[in-house]
C-alpha positions as CSV (number, residue, x, y, z in Angstrom):
1,M,134.3,110.9,112.9
2,A,132.9,110.9,109.3
3,M,131.7,114.2,108.4
4,V,128.2,113.6,106.4
5,R,127.8,114.7,103.2
6,P,124.4,115.8,102.1
7,F,122.6,114.4,99.2
8,S,123.2,116.8,95.8
9,R,119.6,118.0,94.5
10,D,119.4,115.5,92.0
11,Q,120.3,112.7,94.2
12,R,117.4,114.3,96.8
13,T,114.8,114.2,94.1
14,T,115.4,110.5,92.8
15,I,115.0,109.3,96.3
16,I,112.3,111.5,97.0
17,F,110.5,110.1,93.7
18,G,111.2,106.6,94.9
19,M,110.1,106.9,98.0
20,L,106.9,108.3,96.4
21,A,106.8,105.1,94.3
22,F,106.7,103.4,97.6
23,V,104.2,105.1,99.2
24,I,101.7,104.9,96.2
25,V,102.1,101.1,96.6
26,I,101.5,101.3,99.9
27,M,98.4,103.2,99.8
28,V,97.1,101.3,97.2
29,L,97.4,98.0,99.1
30,Q,95.9,99.6,102.4
31,L,92.6,100.3,100.3
32,W,92.6,97.3,99.0
33,L,92.8,96.0,102.4
34,L,90.0,98.2,103.8
35,T,87.9,97.1,100.5
36,A,88.4,93.2,101.3
37,T,88.0,93.2,105.1
38,M,85.0,95.2,104.2
39,N,83.6,93.3,102.2
40,A,84.4,90.1,104.4
41,Y,83.0,91.4,107.5
42,L,79.7,92.4,105.8
43,G,79.4,88.9,104.7
44,G,79.8,87.8,108.3
45,D,83.5,87.4,109.0
46,Q,84.8,88.9,112.0
47,R,87.9,87.0,112.3
48,V,89.6,89.3,109.5
49,I,89.1,92.6,111.7
50,V,92.4,92.6,113.8
51,P,94.9,91.2,111.3
52,A,93.8,93.4,109.0
53,A,93.8,96.3,111.4
54,L,97.5,95.2,112.3
55,V,98.9,94.9,108.8
56,S,97.3,98.0,107.9
57,L,99.1,99.6,111.1
58,V,102.7,98.0,109.8
59,A,101.7,99.9,106.2
60,C,101.0,103.2,108.1
61,A,104.6,102.7,110.0
62,L,106.4,102.1,107.0
63,N,104.9,105.5,105.3
64,V,105.8,107.6,108.7
65,G,109.2,105.9,108.6
66,L,109.8,106.8,105.2
67,L,108.6,110.4,105.6
68,R,110.7,110.5,108.9
69,Y,113.6,109.9,106.5
70,V,112.9,112.8,104.6
71,W,112.7,115.3,107.3
72,R,116.0,114.2,108.2
73,M,117.4,114.4,104.8
74,E,116.0,117.6,104.3
75,R,117.6,118.6,108.0
76,V,121.3,117.3,106.8
77,S,121.2,119.2,103.7
78,R,120.5,122.6,104.8
């Protein structure tokens, strides 16, 4: 069984900043999705609610997955 070598501090910082960039992009897309969905709903189109909610849940799951990766990375480094 191979031994897992923890990342150095500089490597962890680079990984965290990369993940932060992805999280920011996902959050901006979620805010845009909320705005577009509310605009369509208030305009009388109720068909967009379920697809928008599903896409928003996928985006939330991506962010939670990134957070769990960071937690695991920190646990291994200690």
